[in-house]
Structures are given as C-alpha cells and as structure tokens.
N, C-alpha and C positions, 0 to 999 in steps of 0.2 A: 502494500499499500504506499503510495507516495505522502510523504510527509507535507503537511500543510506549512507555507512558507510564514514565519514569524514577521511580522509588521513593527518595525522600530517604530517606537513614538518619540516625536521630540517636541520640545516647546517653542511654539511658533509665535510671531507678532501677530496681535490681534488688531484688526483692522478698525479704527475707532468710527463711531457714528455720530459723532458730535455734529458732522457736517450735515445732517437729517435735520438739526434744528433749524429755525427761521429760514424756512425753504421760499426761495424764488424762483418761480417760472420762466424759463428762458425762452420759451417760445411764443411767436407771434399766436393769438387766440384764431381757432378755425371758425369760421362763418357758414351758416347755412340759409340765412335771410340776406335781403337787399338791404341797404341802408332805407331805401323808399319802404320796405314791408316793415322794418322795425319802427320807422315813423308813423306808417299806418296804424300798427297794432296800439303803440303809445296814445295816439291820438283818438282812438277808438274807445281804449279803455277810459281814459280821461272825460269823453264825451258822455260815455255810458253812465258813469259815475254822477255826472251832472244831471241826467235825464232820468234815470231809474234808480242808482244808488243801491246801498248796501243796507241790510238789517243789524243793527247794533242792539244788544240786549243789556247792556250796562246803564243806568242812568247818569253816572258820571261823565260817561264818554259821549252820551248824546248831548250834554249839556256842554262840553269841550267843543265838539263839533257845531253846536250852535251857534258858540260865541265864535267860531271862525267865518260865519256867513253860511254855512251850509243851512240847507232846507231840512227840519227835522220834523219829522211827524211822530209825534208821542204817543199815539195810539198803535200805529202799526210799526214803529220803531224804525222806520226807514228814514235813510239820511241820503241827501242828496249833495255831493261835495262840490264846492266852488272851485273851479279851476284854477282859479288866481291861487286859492290856498293850498292845493296839491303842488302846483309851481314852487310857491314859496317853501313848503316844506322839502321838496327836492332840493333847493339850493342851500336850504340850512343844514340837512344832513351831511356828515363828513364823507369824503370819498376814501379816506384812509384813516386808520387809528390804532393805538397800540393798547394792550391789555395787559396789566401787571401781574406776573404769578407770585405766590409767595416767595419763590426762589427767582430773582431776577434774572437768572441765566435759562429760566423757562418762560419769561415773558414772549409774547407772540404780536406780530403786526398783521394786520387787516386791512386789505385793500390793495391797488396796484397790481404788482405782480406777484406778491404775497401768496403763498399758499400753506391753508393750516389744515392739518389731517386729524380727524376726531374718530374714535371708536364708534362701535353701535351705540345706540341710546335707545332705551324704552319696551324692549321686547318684555311680556310677562313669563316667558319661560326660559329656563336655561338649557342646555344639552351638552353632552360630551359622550365620548365612545362608551367610557366605562358606566358612567351614571344614567345615560339615556335622557329622555326630555321630561321635564319637570318644571313645576313651579318654582320661580326663582325664589333665592333667599338671600340673606343678608351676608351670608358666606360666599356665595357664587359673585354678588357684588365686589364683595372686596377683593376675592381674586382677580377679577377683572380689573379693578383698579391697581393691584400690583402689576399685572401684565402691562397696563397703560404707563405706569412709571417707568417700567424696566426698558422699554423702547423708546429712543429718543423721536423716532417719528412719528410718533404719537403727541401731538403738540399740546393738547390739551384734554381734560377728562370729560366723561359724558355718563348718563345714566344708563350704564351697558345693559342691565336687568332689573326689572322691578322686583325689590324685596317683599316677597308676598308674606313672609314669615315675621314681619312688623307690623304691628298695627298701623292703621292708616293715620290716626292722629300724631302719633310719633315717627312715621318713617321718615319724613323730610329730615327731622334731627339727626337720627341715627345715619341717615345715608350721607348727609352733610359732613357729619364728624368724622366718617370714614374716608371720604375724599379729601377733607383738610389734612388728616394725620399720615394716610398711606400715599399720598403724592405731594408734591411742592408745584405741580401744574396748575396752570389756570382752572379754576373749577365750574362747573355746572351748576346752575340752581333750577330747580323746577319752578314754573309758574303756575301755581294750583291753589292761589286764594291769598288773600292778602296778608294775613298773619302769618303763613308759612313763608311768603318771601320776605316778611319782615325779620322773622326768625333767622332764616339762613343768611340774610345779609348783615345780620347782627354776628352769625359766627365767621364771616368771613373778614369783618372787622376785626374781630378778636385775633384771627390768624395773623392778620398784619399789623396788629399791634395798634390799631387805630380807635380811638374812643369817641370822635364827632362824627356826624352826617356829613358836615361841610369838609371834613379833611378827606372823608372816604369818596365824595362824589367828586373829588378834584381829580381823580384819576380812574380809570376801567380797571375792575379787577375780577370780573365773573362774567358769566354769560347764561342766556336762557334762549328756549325756541318758543315761539307760540305757532298754533296751527290755526289758521282759519276754518269756520265749518262752512266748507263750501258746499253748494255756491253761494256766496255773496251774504255772509254771515258771520259777525263775530259775538262769540258768547260771552258771559259774565266773567270766568277766572281768564280767558285770554284777554279780554280788554282790560281787566286788573293789572294782567302781567305787564302789557305793554305800559300802562300808566305808570307802574309803581317803578320798572326798571329805568324807563325814561327820568323819573323823577329823581331816581338815586345816579343817574348817569351811567347806566351798564348796560352793555351792549345786549339787544334784543334781536334773533332771527325771525321776520315776518315769513311764515312759510305756508300758504294755501295748500292744502290736499287735493289736488287737482287731479284726478285720475280719468283720463278719455274715457268715455262710455260709461261712465257711473257719476261721480261728482263733478262731471264737466263733459261739455260735449265731445262727441265721438270723433271730431276732425282735431288734428293737432293745433290748426291756427284757432279754433275755439277756445280749446283748452289753454292756450296761451295768453290770448287776450283775457279770460277770466281770472289766470294766476295773476296777471299785471294788475287788473284794476282791484284784486283784493290786497296785493302787496301796497298798491298806491295808498288805499284807503288806512291799511294799518300803519304805515310810515307816517303818513299825515296825522294820525292821532297822537304818535309818538313826539313829532315836532310841534305839536299844540301844546303838550305839557312842558317841553324843555326842547326850546330851539337849539339845534347841535348834538342831541341825543344821538348816541352810536346804534345804528340800524344795519342791518344787512338784508339783502332782497334774496329771500329765500324760494329755491326752485325746487321742486317734487312732481314735476309733471311727467307722469309716465300712462299706462293704461292698462284696462281689467281684459281679462281672458273673455272672450264673449260667448265662449260656449259655459263657464262654470261661474262667471262674475268675480272671479278672485282677482285680487291685484296681480299684475305681470311686471316684473322688474328685467332689467338686462336686456330690453328689447330694442329695435330698430329705432322705434317711435320715443322711447326714453332718451336714448342718444342724440336724436334729432331734436329733442326737446330742451335737452342741456346746453347744445349748441346754440339754439335760440335764445334760450334764458341767458345764457351770458352777454348775448348781443343786446337784448332788452335792459340788463341791469347797468352795463357800460353806458347806455343810450340815457337814462336817467341819472349816473353818476353815483351810483351806488356799488359796494362791496357786495358779493353774493355767494350764496351757499348752495353748492349741489349735493350729490350723495352717490355711494357705491352700494348696491343693493341686490339682490336674488331673489327669485322666486322657489329655489331648491329647496328640498328637505333634506339635504343630505351633502358632506363635503365631497362632491362629485365634479364630474366634467362640465355638467349644469351650471353648478354654482361658480366655479371658477369662469367660466366663459362671461356669465352673465355679471358677474361683480366686475370683471374686466371691461366689460363694454360700457357699464354705467361710469366705473371710475376714470377710465383713461378718456371717455367722452368729455366728462366734466374737467379732468385735467388739460386737455387739449383745447376745450374751450375758455380756459382762462379762469375757472374756478377760485376763488379766494378761500373757501371755507368747504370740506369735503366730509359730511357727516357720514355715518356708517361705514367709513371706509377699512374698518376691521371687525369681522364676528358676525355679520348680519345673516340670518338663516331665515327660510320659511317665509319670507314675505314680510319680515320684521316682527313674526311671532315668537322667534326663539334667538338667543343670543349664544353662539356655540364656540366652545373654548378651541377646537382644533381649527375651526375655520378662522378663528382670531389669528391663529399663528400664520396657517396659509396666507391669509390676506395680509399681515405684516409683510410677507416675502414681497409682494405686489407693491406695497406702498414705499418698502425701503427701495424696491426698483424705479420707482417714479423720483426718489429722493436722490438716486443716484443719476437720473436723468436730468435734474435740475441743477447737478454739478458741473460747471464750467469746464469746458476742455482748456488746459494748461498748454499755452505755445511759448516755450523759450529753449535755449539752445539745449538744456538737459533733456527736455522733453521730445525735441525733435530727433535725438539719438544720431546724428549722423556720423559720428564718430564710431558708433556701433555698427550703423550700417557697411561703414569702409571696412572695418575690421573681419565681419562676418564674410563679406564677398559675395559674389554671384553665386546661389545655389547651396548655400549654407543655412544653418540655422542660429536662432538667436538663445537658446535654451542656458547655455554655460557663460554668456557674456556676462563682463562685469555690470554691465548697464541694467541687464535682467536680474542679475543677482543681488544686487541693490535695491530692486523696486518688487520683486516676485511676490512678496507675503502681503504686500498692501496694494497691488497694482489693480486688482480685479475685485469687483464684488464679489463676496463671499455668502453663499446662500444659507439661511436659517434653517430651511426645512427641504428645499429641493435639493436632489440627489444628482450627482453629475457622476457617479462610479458607474463601470461598465455592468454588465449582465452578470458576470460571474461575481463579481464583489458583492453586489447588490444582492444576489442569491445567498450568499454566504452570510451577509448580515440580517437575513430574515425575509428579505423579500415584502419589505414594508412599503404600503402605499403612503402617499405624504400625509393623508390624516392620521396614520398610526404613528408615524413620525412623530408629528405635531403633538399629539398627546403625551408622548415623553417629554419634550420642550417645554410645553406650559406649565405641567406638573413639576418639572425641575424648577422652573422659574419662580413659581410659587413657592416651593420648599427651602429656597434659596434667599428668598426675599428679605431684604433689610429696608426699613421703612426710612425715608429722607429725614436728616436729623431736624427737630423742632424743639424750642425751648420749653423746659419744664413748665413755666408759669403759664405759657400759651397753652399747653396741652391740659394743664389743669382747668384753665379758663373755659376751654372748650366743654370738658366733661362736666363742669360744674354747671354751664349753661344749660346743657342737654339734660342733665339731671334734675335742674330746678322747672324746665318747661315740661319735662314729663311728667314731674310730680304735680305741676299744676294742670295737668290733663292734656297736653299737647293742643292740637289744633284740629277740630273737626272739620270736614269737608265743607267749602262754601256752598 
C-alpha cells in the first residue's frame, strides 16, 4: 500500500483585511434608463403626490405635513404634498454624511462612491446545518453579532434575527445591549414605537459616554430602516420612527416594500414610480422635522412569483430595478440603499446565483448601502449561519474589487520579466517570493484544491465547510474592549427599564 505523503505545515503571513473597511466603489454606475426616463419618473411621482397623495396614519405626521402647505384630509388621512415642499426637502437632505461608531476606526461614510455592507436583518427564523430551522433566539442574534464583528467587510450591525425567546416589551433592550457590547461598529436600532426608540437612543448615548441630547444630535451614531406600507401608506410606528430619528439627527433609510405584482404594479416602471413617490413622501417628513436630517433612498423593488404569490429575489427584474433605483436616487441627490437577497430555502446554487445577481447588480449600479448582504435565506424568513459565511466570501471579493490597482516600478515588475525571459515562469523569482503570501485574495470558504486533495479532506461542499468556520469564529470570539463603567451603565439601564416593565407595543 502506498504511504500517504505527509504535508508539512508552515506558518504563513495572513493577508490583512483592514482594507475591507471604508470601501469606495471605483466603477462608474451602470444605467438602465435614459436621463429623460429618469426625469419623467421623478416628475410623475411628484405630480401624483400632489394630485392623489399618500395616506398617513399618525396625527403628528399629518400636522407636520399640514404646516408645510400640504393638503391634509383628516377624515381619510390622505396627504397631498406641495411640490415645492418636496423640492425643498430634497435640497436640504445631505448627499453624504458620516456615522460615528463606538470605535472611531469603525466609523462609516455614506454617499458619494462609498459602499457600506450590512448583514441580514429581520428574519423571524434562524437556521444552520446542525440545528435546522427554528424560531430565532437571543443566542442566535448574539452569534450573528459575533460574526459581524469578526469580518471587516461587514461595516455596520443589523438585526440579523428576531430573538423570539425574549419578551416583546424588553426585546429592544436586550438586543441593543448585545449589539453595543459584542460589537464596536455602528449599531442598528429598530423603529417600533416612541419609547423603544428613546430607550435605545439612550443606550447609544451611554456607549459613547454622552449625557446630553444636544451633544448626541451633533453627530450621527446609529441607524434605522423604515418600510412604507406599500402602496402609498405610512403607518404609526414607521411615521414615529421617521420623526424621532430626524429629531435626534440620526440616519433613517426610507424603504418602500414594492414587490411588483403584489404591493406594486406588475410592470417595473409602475413599481419604480410607486417606490419613488413613497420615498419622496418619507424624506419630506424627515426634513420637515429637521432640515438636514440624514436619510437614504431605500430601494427594495423586486417581484412576486405569479404562480405562487411568493416574493421572488435575485430576478432579472430585481437587478434592473436596482440599476434604475440608483439612477433615481442620484437624480434627487440622495445616498441609496439596496439589498442582496435570495428566495432559496437552502445554501445551494440557486442561493448563490440569486444573491450574487442582486448584490452585484446593486454594486455595479453604485449602491451606497447594501443590506442583507450576508446570511439572507428563504426570502427573508430565515437568517442562515452557513450562508452568512458563503456570502462573506462574495462580499470580500467585492471589497477586493474596490481595491485600486497599484501602478509603480515595483508592481510593473519589469526586472522580473527580464530575468525570467521568454518561455520561463515566475514561481521562483525574488519578485514573486517577496509577494506571494499576500498577492491574491485568499478565500474564506471556497476551495481551490484539486479533486484528489478535496476527496482526501472529506469531499465537503461549501456549506459544510462554512459550518465549521462559523462555529470556530464564535468559539474563539473575544468581544471588543469596553470600559467597565460603560458596560455597567448599560447593564443598569437595561435592568432598570426591565424592572419598570419595558415597553409594550404601540
């Protein structure tokens, strides 16, 4: 029997991923619409808001719109917006802004050519190969936070999974505490009612060592996302969230839930004009509260499967919708959010293709903020741990694409080309030996071994390799440093508010 050849292990230089932070997209955004079509969609949305309007279910928001010159019917709660007020709102909203993280090295810049990648947010279920699909728990959420903290390419935190085992009245407290102690990145806060927002803003103040509302509002330090009730409606919690985040001068992503064929017209142009008018209405409300409040143009236009009615993601329509949304957001001068997503129920080829289609479409369209870029599965119903790792691979490859090509004498390698001569190879040259360990992107989970070595190592698929990777990261995780007094202040706040009963749903 032939003896298996022993492989000697050597300590190798690990390629740093610090360049995966503060990404800048080097590519000119792709376009799918002509400038005339973009202008026509915008003008149509503004005119429709003036003629037909949107329904707003929150009295305070109705009052703010009324003060701006909008026509408000209190009986039907319909608001018809003044085009001049919409134009003024768009002119006051910043095209670019910075969000301070608890760790200054983790702060992010939003707008321009900057790219922020965020993990999956909001699914009620968590899943993995060993544990299967289950209701999300706080342990699941904390493990996703650990993974988010571990990878530099994840620029901000997100509500990766809903912790169903924590009572609803205290869920926001426990989730926020975990976010602020397990990560030092820009935190996400839910907009699910006034007191909950107030509680979480207070906790972010504690994390930053800030005592006054004025000092807190002087800088941007957290973010939220609101969804309009497409078609053409803003409900109470979402209106509250827009108002409260604008008042605190914190970023809010305005995201219509425009799935063509269900909550939006079956045509892509119709879904886009509906998306656009809903964004304009939400942005106008924020600017009425505080001119200059940071907002993002949220784009989530995709379609449903017309056979089942289920949401479909990673479709050609979704990719074209992303390209068009980028053009519309730039037309009105706003940073814009897109998504990476998939309808697949497993970490399979469908999941990979759909997520890549959505993510690369948004990336090449010039998205500033990419939500759900790691871990989204089952049309947003599940956050999957193995898919998180597989998606991280894609995100890090995008980050490498953002890295400029260096051109200097050393990089041109003319001396090495001369030394090798015609027909030679570069494996053993000094130029290669000085660079080979960090020259190229090193995959996290993808395998580049030959068939024999892959077989010898267990013939594992990508999701099977990913299972071991995420578990190892979680097992080895060390939380970022946090001052004892800050940690104690957060714990005391959560304990006090929990003892007081937390906050029931609005």
